[in-house]
N, C-alpha and C positions, 0 to 999 in steps of 0.2 A: 666067367668067374669075375667076381669085382675086384677092382684094383684102387688102391691109395698110395700116394706118396707122402713119406716121412722122411725128412732129412735126407732128401736124396736117393732113398731107397723103396722099393716097391713093396708094399703090403697087399696079400691077396687072399682070396678066400676064406675058408672055416679054418685054417690052421691055427691052433691056439699059438703058437709062437709068433703069428703075426698079429694076434689082436691087441689093439692100441691102447686098451684101458690102463694099462701100466704106465702109459708114455705121458698121460694127461698129467700137467703141472698144475699144482694149484697157487693162487697168489698172483694170477696174471695181472691183475690191475695194478700190483706194486711194482711188478718188473716193467709194465709200461710206464709208470710214473718215473722209475729210475732212468730209463733209458731216455724219456722225453726230457727230464731235467737236465740230465749229463749233456745230452746232445744240443740242449738250447745255450746251456752254460758254455761249452765249447766254443760254438760258432759266436755266439754273442761276444765273448771274451777275446777271443781271438780276431773278430772284426774290430773291436774297440783297439786293441793292442796293434794290429797291423795298419789300423787307420791312421792313429797317432803316429806310428813309425813313419807311415809314409808322409807325415809333415815335417819330419826331420828333426825331430827333438831328442833329446837326452833319453838313456835308459830308465832312470829313475822316475822321469816324468811318465813315461809309458808303463812303468809298474803301477805308480800310483794310479793313473787313469783305469787301468785294468782291476785294480782292487777297488775302486770305486763303481765299477760296474759289478764286480762281484757281489759286493755287499748290498747295492740296492736291487740287482736282479735276483739274489736269493731270497730277499724279503717280499720282493713282488711275486716270485713264482711260488713261494710257501704259501702265502696268503691267498694267491689265486687258486692254486689246487685245494687249499682248506674250503675256500667259500663254494668253488665249483663242485666239489663232492658233497658240500652240506646241501647246495641247492638240489642237487639230483637226488639225495635222501627225501628231501623234503617235497618235492614234486612227486615221487614216486608215492609217498605215504599219503601224500592228498588224493592222488588218482585212485590210491586203494579205498581210502575212506568213502570217496565217491561212488566207488563200484560196490562197496558194501553197502550204502544208502539204497542204492537201487536194487539191489537183490532183496532187503527189507522190504522196500515200498513198492518195487514193481516186478515182483518174483516171476510172473508169467512172461512179461517182457523179456526179462534177462534170460528167462529158460528158452525162448523161442532162439534168442540170440546163439544159446549153446548148440541149439539144434542147426542152425545155418550155419555154423563153424565146423560142425563135424560132418554135415551135410556135404559141405563142400570139399571135405578131405577124403569123400567117396563113400562114408558108412550109411546104411539104409536099413529099414526093416526093425527086426528085433535086437539087432548089436547096436544099432543107434539109440534105440529107447533105452538099451541097458546103460549105454555110455552116459545118457542124459540123466538118467536116475542114479547114478553113481557119482557123477559130478554134483550134482544138485543136492545131495543127501548131506554135504557137510558144507556149511558156508565158508570156512576157510578155504578149502579146496576149490570151490566155485568162485571165489573172489579170484585166486590165484591164476585160474583158468581164463577168466576174463581179462585179467591184467595181460598174460601173456600172448593169448591169441587173439584177443578183441584189440587191445591197445598195443601189441607189442613191446610191453614193457617188462624188464627185470631187473633184479637188484641182486649184486654181489652181497651176500649175508656177512661178508667178512670185512666189508669196505668202512672206512673208519676215516673222517674228516682230519683229523689229527694225524692219524698215520700217514695219510696221503699228502698233507702240507710237509710234513717232517722228511717225508722220503723225497719229496720233489725239490725241495730246499737243499737238503744235503747233497743231493746229486748235481743240482746245479750248481753249486758252492766248490764240488770237486772238479766239475768240468771248467768252469771258468777259471780255476786256478792254474790248470794245466798250461795253457798258452802264455801265461805271464812269468811264470818261475824262469825262465831263461834271462830275463831282464835283469835279474837281482845279481846276475854274475857275467855277464857280457855286454858289449857294445851293441847298439841297435841293429848295425847289419849282421852279426853273428846270430844275435838273439831272435832276429826273425828268421833266420834259416832253422834253427834249433826250435823256436815256436811252431812252424810249420811240420817239422818232422813229428814233433810230440802230439800237435792238434791233429794231424792225419792218422797217426798211429792210434791214439785215443778214440777217434771217430769210427775207425776200423772197428775196434774192440767192442765199442758200444754198440755199434749196428750188427756185429757178431753175437753178442749177449743176448738180444732180443730173440734170437732163434730158439732159446730156451722154452719159450711158449708158442712161437709161432712154426717152428718144425720145419723152417725153410732152409736153404743151403747158408751156412754160416760165412762162407766165403764172398756169395754173392751179396748178402745183406750187409756186409761189412764193406764191401767195395761201394754199394749204392750209398750207404751213409756216410762215407769218405768222400765220394764225389760232390754229394749236395752239400755238405758243409763246407769243403773246399771251393766250391764256386761262390758260394755266399761271402766267405772270408776274402777270397781273391777281389771280389767285387769293391768291398769296402777299402782295401789296401788301395786299388785304382783310384777310389774316390778321393780318399787321404792325399794322395800324391797330387791330384788334379787341382783339389781345393789349396793345396798348399802353394801351387803354382810351380 
């Protein structure tokens, strides 16, 4: 009897109670962008703040440096996400147009490719012929099959360059703000301690949040995110101390 793991629980058999369809969460791409943006903002801002702190400057200078990084990073991340998503859509549509052209102008060649695809999946004889007839009876279906099976390409129909850019930018700004807030109220030494605690806590939360779509253990995912971000930040702090002499 087949078994699957979801959030540390074993799902098995044909028991309707263990059917995972209800557990599938839409909007995975937005969650990915939110997690990526927040995580990047946290690490980058903490790296800048702790690095400047390591140089032995005043709290207001550390805060200004952190804010400069926040503004520049937010704009850069938002534009990067927008352009990346836009390019992804344009590439997909370009490949789809090419496949449509080939279906119109070289139908027998494309039909043979469909046959090869489903033959490789183990279909033969009358069943294979019926599959080919069904696939090639509708151009849109035919092209979509070729996109997925021949090229390995798919596109989230809910994806939007603007939404992607805004989500990533806002998440980055949120993440970048967390490590520098303490420097508004404390001296550098106390600010660093508070910044470490806040940054590691939020890194854990961001790592745990992505399990909404991954189904992995939130505790393990949170610790992983916290460890990776912490190592990056620690390295920059040491760098700041070294270069400051």
